[in-house]
ZADO-1210 file (C-alpha; in nm, 4 decimals, padded with zeros to 6 digits):
<atoms>
<atom x="-01.0256" y="-03.3709" z="-01.7406" code="MET" pos="1"/>
<atom x="-01.2534" y="-03.0590" z="-01.6640" code="THR" pos="2"/>
<atom x="-01.0454" y="-02.7129" z="-01.6073" code="THR" pos="3"/>
<atom x="-01.2062" y="-02.4215" z="-01.4388" code="VAL" pos="4"/>
<atom x="-01.1418" y="-02.0743" z="-01.5624" code="ASP" pos="5"/>
<atom x="-01.0743" y="-01.8822" z="-01.2630" code="ARG" pos="6"/>
<atom x="-01.1511" y="-01.5551" z="-01.4554" code="TYR" pos="7"/>
<atom x="-01.5123" y="-01.6600" z="-01.5845" code="THR" pos="8"/>
<atom x="-01.6601" y="-01.3771" z="-01.3460" code="LEU" pos="9"/>
<atom x="-01.4262" y="-01.1469" z="-01.5173" code="ILE" pos="10"/>
<atom x="-01.5116" y="-01.2520" z="-01.8773" code="ARG" pos="11"/>
<atom x="-01.8808" y="-01.2688" z="-01.7953" code="HIS" pos="12"/>
<atom x="-01.8988" y="-00.9250" z="-01.6535" code="ALA" pos="13"/>
<atom x="-01.6510" y="-00.7801" z="-01.9292" code="GLN" pos="14"/>
<atom x="-01.4882" y="-00.6185" z="-01.6594" code="THR" pos="15"/>
<atom x="-01.2578" y="-00.3119" z="-01.7785" code="ASP" pos="16"/>
<atom x="-01.0797" y="-00.0068" z="-01.6885" code="GLY" pos="17"/>
<atom x="-01.1364" y="00.1692" z="-02.0265" code="ILE" pos="18"/>
<atom x="-01.0395" y="00.5205" z="-01.8721" code="ASN" pos="19"/>
<atom x="-00.7077" y="00.3425" z="-01.7956" code="TYR" pos="20"/>
<atom x="-00.6756" y="00.1625" z="-02.1205" code="ASP" pos="21"/>
<atom x="-00.7409" y="-00.1507" z="-01.9736" code="LEU" pos="22"/>
<atom x="-00.9761" y="-00.4198" z="-02.1465" code="ASP" pos="23"/>
<atom x="-01.0767" y="-00.7371" z="-02.0089" code="THR" pos="24"/>
<atom x="-00.8171" y="-00.9488" z="-02.1477" code="GLN" pos="25"/>
<atom x="-00.5462" y="-00.6925" z="-01.9976" code="ALA" pos="26"/>
<atom x="-00.6998" y="-00.7225" z="-01.6763" code="ILE" pos="27"/>
<atom x="-00.6935" y="-01.1002" z="-01.6804" code="ILE" pos="28"/>
<atom x="-00.3247" y="-01.0937" z="-01.7855" code="GLU" pos="29"/>
<atom x="-00.2402" y="-00.8987" z="-01.4835" code="ARG" pos="30"/>
<atom x="-00.4134" y="-01.1173" z="-01.2511" code="LEU" pos="31"/>
<atom x="-00.2438" y="-01.4065" z="-01.4135" code="GLN" pos="32"/>
<atom x="00.1027" y="-01.2520" z="-01.3421" code="ALA" pos="33"/>
<atom x="00.0206" y="-01.2276" z="-00.9881" code="TRP" pos="34"/>
<atom x="-00.0318" y="-01.6065" z="-00.9725" code="GLU" pos="35"/>
<atom x="00.3284" y="-01.6221" z="-00.9546" code="ALA" pos="36"/>
<atom x="00.3178" y="-01.4103" z="-00.6389" code="LEU" pos="37"/>
<atom x="00.0342" y="-01.5125" z="-00.4500" code="CYS" pos="38"/>
<atom x="-00.2796" y="-01.7391" z="-00.4207" code="GLU" pos="39"/>
<atom x="-00.6175" y="-01.5593" z="-00.4713" code="PHE" pos="40"/>
<atom x="-00.9841" y="-01.6012" z="-00.6075" code="ARG" pos="41"/>
<atom x="-01.1863" y="-01.3645" z="-00.7947" code="VAL" pos="42"/>
<atom x="-01.4934" y="-01.3395" z="-00.5809" code="THR" pos="43"/>
<atom x="-01.6955" y="-01.0873" z="-00.7594" code="GLY" pos="44"/>
<atom x="-01.6839" y="-00.8863" z="-01.0952" code="ALA" pos="45"/>
<atom x="-01.8747" y="-00.6175" z="-01.2442" code="GLN" pos="46"/>
<atom x="-01.8392" y="-00.3905" z="-01.5623" code="ARG" pos="47"/>
<atom x="-01.5765" y="-00.1605" z="-01.3837" code="ASP" pos="48"/>
<atom x="-01.4808" y="-00.3479" z="-01.0724" code="SER" pos="49"/>
<atom x="-01.3899" y="-00.6773" z="-00.9269" code="LEU" pos="50"/>
<atom x="-01.3421" y="-00.8194" z="-00.5777" code="HIS" pos="51"/>
<atom x="-01.0528" y="-01.0509" z="-00.4932" code="ILE" pos="52"/>
<atom x="-00.9985" y="-01.2716" z="-00.1883" code="THR" pos="53"/>
<atom x="-00.6301" y="-01.3495" z="-00.1072" code="PHE" pos="54"/>
<atom x="-00.5346" y="-01.6981" z="00.0282" code="ASP" pos="55"/>
<atom x="-00.1668" y="-01.6041" z="00.0396" code="THR" pos="56"/>
<atom x="-00.0040" y="-01.2559" z="00.0099" code="LEU" pos="57"/>
<atom x="00.2954" y="-01.1755" z="-00.1851" code="PRO" pos="58"/>
<atom x="00.6246" y="-01.1820" z="-00.0180" code="GLU" pos="59"/>
<atom x="00.7241" y="-00.8250" z="-00.1018" code="ASP" pos="60"/>
<atom x="00.4005" y="-00.6740" z="-00.0022" code="LEU" pos="61"/>
<atom x="00.5569" y="-00.3090" z="-00.0509" code="ASP" pos="62"/>
<atom x="00.6171" y="-00.3804" z="-00.4226" code="ALA" pos="63"/>
<atom x="00.2896" y="-00.5525" z="-00.4724" code="PHE" pos="64"/>
<atom x="00.1131" y="-00.2556" z="-00.3211" code="VAL" pos="65"/>
<atom x="00.3025" y="-00.0352" z="-00.5480" code="ARG" pos="66"/>
<atom x="00.1981" y="-00.2434" z="-00.8433" code="GLU" pos="67"/>
<atom x="-00.1697" y="-00.2385" z="-00.7264" code="LEU" pos="68"/>
<atom x="-00.1651" y="00.1606" z="-00.7291" code="TYR" pos="69"/>
<atom x="-00.0054" y="00.1259" z="-01.0965" code="ASP" pos="70"/>
<atom x="-00.2959" y="-00.1072" z="-01.2061" code="PHE" pos="71"/>
<atom x="-00.5656" y="00.0617" z="-01.0080" code="CYS" pos="72"/>
<atom x="-00.5002" y="00.4160" z="-00.9069" code="PRO" pos="73"/>
<atom x="-00.8388" y="00.4716" z="-00.7718" code="ASP" pos="74"/>
<atom x="-00.7215" y="00.2638" z="-00.4776" code="LEU" pos="75"/>
<atom x="-00.5265" y="00.5162" z="-00.3245" code="VAL" pos="76"/>
<atom x="-00.6506" y="00.8338" z="-00.5281" code="ASP" pos="77"/>
<atom x="-01.0131" y="00.7832" z="-00.4319" code="GLN" pos="78"/>
<atom x="-00.9447" y="00.5482" z="-00.1347" code="GLY" pos="79"/>
<atom x="-00.6568" y="00.5257" z="00.1070" code="THR" pos="80"/>
<atom x="-00.4945" y="00.8431" z="-00.0031" code="GLY" pos="81"/>
<atom x="-00.7882" y="01.0292" z="00.1056" code="CYS" pos="82"/>
<atom x="-00.7769" y="00.9032" z="00.4700" code="MET" pos="83"/>
<atom x="-00.6365" y="01.2377" z="00.6067" code="ASP" pos="84"/>
<atom x="-00.9491" y="01.4224" z="00.4910" code="ASP" pos="85"/>
<atom x="-01.1579" y="01.1449" z="00.6101" code="LEU" pos="86"/>
<atom x="-01.0122" y="01.1900" z="00.9545" code="LEU" pos="87"/>
<atom x="-01.0539" y="01.5765" z="00.9474" code="ARG" pos="88"/>
<atom x="-01.4462" y="01.5252" z="00.8732" code="MET" pos="89"/>
<atom x="-01.4427" y="01.2598" z="01.1527" code="ILE" pos="90"/>
<atom x="-01.3109" y="01.4888" z="01.4156" code="LYS" pos="91"/>
<atom x="-01.5632" y="01.7546" z="01.3046" code="GLU" pos="92"/>
<atom x="-01.8536" y="01.5047" z="01.3592" code="THR" pos="93"/>
<atom x="-01.7315" y="01.3811" z="01.6811" code="GLY" pos="94"/>
<atom x="-01.7499" y="01.0140" z="01.5220" code="TYR" pos="95"/>
<atom x="-01.4996" y="00.7789" z="01.7193" code="GLU" pos="96"/>
<atom x="-01.2858" y="00.5464" z="01.5363" code="LEU" pos="97"/>
<atom x="-01.2990" y="00.1842" z="01.6294" code="ASP" pos="98"/>
<atom x="-00.9886" y="-00.0272" z="01.7252" code="GLU" pos="99"/>
<atom x="-00.9584" y="-00.1704" z="01.3807" code="ASN" pos="100"/>
<atom x="-00.9678" y="00.1761" z="01.2265" code="GLU" pos="101"/>
<atom x="-00.7346" y="00.3127" z="01.4866" code="LYS" pos="102"/>
<atom x="-00.4827" y="00.0284" z="01.3935" code="LYS" pos="103"/>
<atom x="-00.4952" y="00.0792" z="01.0254" code="LEU" pos="104"/>
<atom x="-00.3777" y="00.4437" z="01.0815" code="ILE" pos="105"/>
<atom x="-00.1476" y="00.4074" z="01.4027" code="GLU" pos="106"/>
<atom x="00.1564" y="00.5941" z="01.3482" code="GLU" pos="107"/>
<atom x="00.1056" y="00.6913" z="00.9857" code="ILE" pos="108"/>
<atom x="00.2889" y="00.9915" z="00.8878" code="ASP" pos="109"/>
<atom x="00.0181" y="01.2051" z="00.6826" code="PHE" pos="110"/>
<atom x="00.2903" y="01.4407" z="00.5848" code="GLU" pos="111"/>
<atom x="00.4376" y="01.1510" z="00.3937" code="ASP" pos="112"/>
<atom x="00.3086" y="01.1554" z="00.0149" code="GLU" pos="113"/>
<atom x="00.2920" y="00.7817" z="00.0276" code="ASN" pos="114"/>
<atom x="00.0744" y="00.7264" z="00.3240" code="PHE" pos="115"/>
<atom x="-00.1939" y="00.6165" z="00.1100" code="GLY" pos="116"/>
<atom x="00.0150" y="00.2986" z="00.0028" code="LEU" pos="117"/>
<atom x="00.1050" y="00.2085" z="00.3667" code="GLU" pos="118"/>
<atom x="-00.2618" y="00.2342" z="00.4771" code="ILE" pos="119"/>
<atom x="-00.3475" y="-00.0033" z="00.1499" code="LEU" pos="120"/>
<atom x="-00.0682" y="-00.2468" z="00.2621" code="LYS" pos="121"/>
<atom x="-00.2115" y="-00.2623" z="00.6068" code="ARG" pos="122"/>
<atom x="-00.5712" y="-00.2939" z="00.5121" code="ASP" pos="123"/>
<atom x="-00.4716" y="-00.5817" z="00.2742" code="LEU" pos="124"/>
<atom x="-00.3049" y="-00.7605" z="00.5374" code="GLU" pos="125"/>
<atom x="-00.5706" y="-00.7196" z="00.7663" code="ARG" pos="126"/>
<atom x="-00.8671" y="-00.7828" z="00.5415" code="LYS" pos="127"/>
<atom x="-00.6814" y="-01.0558" z="00.2869" code="LYS" pos="128"/>
<atom x="-00.9131" y="-00.9123" z="00.0121" code="SER" pos="129"/>
<atom x="-00.9104" y="-00.6177" z="-00.2227" code="LEU" pos="130"/>
<atom x="-01.2071" y="-00.4403" z="-00.4349" code="MET" pos="131"/>
<atom x="-01.0450" y="-00.2785" z="-00.7435" code="LEU" pos="132"/>
<atom x="-01.2419" y="-00.0397" z="-00.9491" code="TRP" pos="133"/>
<atom x="-01.1984" y="00.1804" z="-01.2399" code="TRP" pos="134"/>
<atom x="-01.4509" y="00.4730" z="-01.2926" code="ASP" pos="135"/>
</atoms>
Protein backbone atom coordinates (compact mmCIF):
# COMPACT_ATOMS: atom_id res chain seq x y z
CA MET A 1 0.00 0.00 0.00
CA THR A 2 1.34 3.40 -0.99
CA THR A 3 0.58 6.41 1.14
CA VAL A 4 0.86 9.98 -0.02
CA ASP A 5 2.25 12.58 2.33
CA ARG A 6 0.00 15.55 1.69
CA TYR A 7 2.58 17.81 3.32
CA THR A 8 5.53 16.91 1.07
CA LEU A 9 5.59 20.39 -0.46
CA ILE A 10 5.87 21.98 2.98
CA ARG A 11 8.57 19.56 4.11
CA HIS A 12 10.55 20.06 0.90
CA ALA A 13 10.32 23.87 1.11
CA GLN A 14 10.97 23.75 4.88
CA THR A 15 8.19 26.28 5.27
CA ASP A 16 8.32 28.11 8.57
CA GLY A 17 6.99 31.15 10.33
CA ILE A 18 10.09 31.60 12.42
CA ASN A 19 9.15 35.16 13.42
CA TYR A 20 6.05 33.59 15.03
CA ASP A 21 7.96 30.64 16.53
CA LEU A 22 6.51 28.25 13.94
CA ASP A 23 8.80 25.64 12.49
CA THR A 24 7.86 23.30 9.65
CA GLN A 25 6.48 20.65 11.99
CA ALA A 26 4.31 23.17 13.88
CA ILE A 27 2.77 24.32 10.60
CA ILE A 28 2.08 20.74 9.54
CA GLU A 29 0.53 19.94 12.92
CA ARG A 30 -1.84 22.90 12.62
CA LEU A 31 -2.87 21.81 9.14
CA GLN A 32 -3.39 18.26 10.39
CA ALA A 33 -5.75 19.62 13.05
CA TRP A 34 -7.72 21.37 10.30
CA GLU A 35 -8.27 18.00 8.59
CA ALA A 36 -11.06 17.37 11.13
CA LEU A 37 -12.75 20.63 10.08
CA CYS A 38 -12.51 20.68 6.31
CA GLU A 39 -10.99 19.17 3.20
CA PHE A 40 -8.08 20.95 1.55
CA ARG A 41 -4.92 20.50 -0.46
CA VAL A 42 -1.57 22.22 -0.11
CA THR A 43 -1.02 23.47 -3.65
CA GLY A 44 2.17 25.45 -3.11
CA ALA A 45 4.85 26.04 -0.54
CA GLN A 46 7.89 28.24 -0.17
CA ARG A 47 10.20 28.97 2.73
CA ASP A 48 7.87 31.53 4.34
CA SER A 49 4.51 30.86 2.67
CA LEU A 50 2.08 28.24 1.51
CA HIS A 51 -1.02 28.08 -0.65
CA ILE A 52 -4.07 26.01 0.29
CA THR A 53 -7.06 25.14 -1.89
CA PHE A 54 -10.20 24.10 -0.03
CA ASP A 55 -12.57 21.41 -1.25
CA THR A 56 -14.84 22.10 1.74
CA LEU A 57 -14.79 24.88 4.31
CA PRO A 58 -15.27 24.49 8.06
CA GLU A 59 -18.83 24.66 9.34
CA ASP A 60 -18.00 27.44 11.81
CA LEU A 61 -16.23 29.76 9.42
CA ASP A 62 -16.12 32.64 11.92
CA ALA A 63 -14.16 30.51 14.41
CA PHE A 64 -11.90 29.23 11.63
CA VAL A 65 -11.09 32.75 10.44
CA ARG A 66 -10.13 33.72 14.01
CA GLU A 67 -7.89 30.65 14.14
CA LEU A 68 -6.35 31.63 10.80
CA TYR A 69 -5.58 35.05 12.23
CA ASP A 70 -3.95 33.54 15.33
CA PHE A 71 -1.90 31.23 13.12
CA CYS A 72 -0.97 33.78 10.47
CA PRO A 73 -1.57 37.36 11.66
CA ASP A 74 -0.23 38.82 8.41
CA LEU A 75 -3.42 37.67 6.65
CA VAL A 76 -5.23 40.51 8.39
CA ASP A 77 -2.46 42.80 9.67
CA GLN A 78 -0.86 43.12 6.23
CA GLY A 79 -3.87 42.04 4.17
CA THR A 80 -7.61 42.36 4.67
CA GLY A 81 -7.23 44.58 7.72
CA CYS A 82 -5.62 47.22 5.50
CA MET A 83 -8.58 47.38 3.13
CA ASP A 84 -9.73 50.73 4.52
CA ASP A 85 -6.37 52.29 3.64
CA LEU A 86 -6.43 50.66 0.22
CA LEU A 87 -9.89 52.05 -0.48
CA ARG A 88 -8.72 55.55 0.41
CA MET A 89 -5.83 55.23 -2.06
CA ILE A 90 -8.15 53.82 -4.72
CA LYS A 91 -10.49 56.80 -4.33
CA GLU A 92 -7.58 59.19 -4.76
CA THR A 93 -6.48 57.51 -8.00
CA GLY A 94 -9.98 57.25 -9.49
CA TYR A 95 -9.72 53.47 -9.91
CA GLU A 96 -13.08 51.66 -10.10
CA LEU A 97 -13.60 48.49 -8.10
CA ASP A 98 -14.85 45.52 -10.08
CA GLU A 99 -18.04 43.71 -9.04
CA ASN A 100 -16.19 41.03 -7.01
CA GLU A 101 -14.26 43.67 -5.10
CA LYS A 102 -17.46 45.59 -4.42
CA LYS A 103 -19.21 42.47 -3.09
CA LEU A 104 -16.22 41.72 -0.88
CA ILE A 105 -16.59 45.00 1.00
CA GLU A 106 -20.36 45.49 0.66
CA GLU A 107 -21.82 46.65 3.99
CA ILE A 108 -18.49 46.26 5.81
CA ASP A 109 -18.31 48.48 8.87
CA PHE A 110 -14.79 49.86 8.69
CA GLU A 111 -15.29 51.34 12.16
CA ASP A 112 -15.47 47.79 13.57
CA GLU A 113 -11.98 46.73 14.62
CA ASN A 114 -12.64 43.23 13.26
CA PHE A 115 -13.58 44.26 9.73
CA GLY A 116 -10.46 42.53 8.39
CA LEU A 117 -11.68 39.17 9.72
CA GLU A 118 -15.04 39.60 7.96
CA ILE A 119 -13.33 40.45 4.67
CA LEU A 120 -11.02 37.45 5.08
CA LYS A 121 -14.04 35.21 5.64
CA ARG A 122 -15.82 36.53 2.57
CA ASP A 123 -12.70 36.16 0.46
CA LEU A 124 -12.20 32.59 1.65
CA GLU A 125 -15.83 31.73 0.86
CA ARG A 126 -15.48 33.22 -2.61
CA LYS A 127 -12.08 31.87 -3.64
CA LYS A 128 -11.91 28.66 -1.59
CA SER A 129 -8.18 29.21 -1.43
CA LEU A 130 -5.75 30.94 0.84
CA MET A 131 -2.17 32.13 0.83
CA LEU A 132 -0.54 32.02 4.26
CA TRP A 133 2.72 33.88 4.76
CA TRP A 134 5.01 34.76 7.59
CA ASP A 135 7.56 37.53 6.99
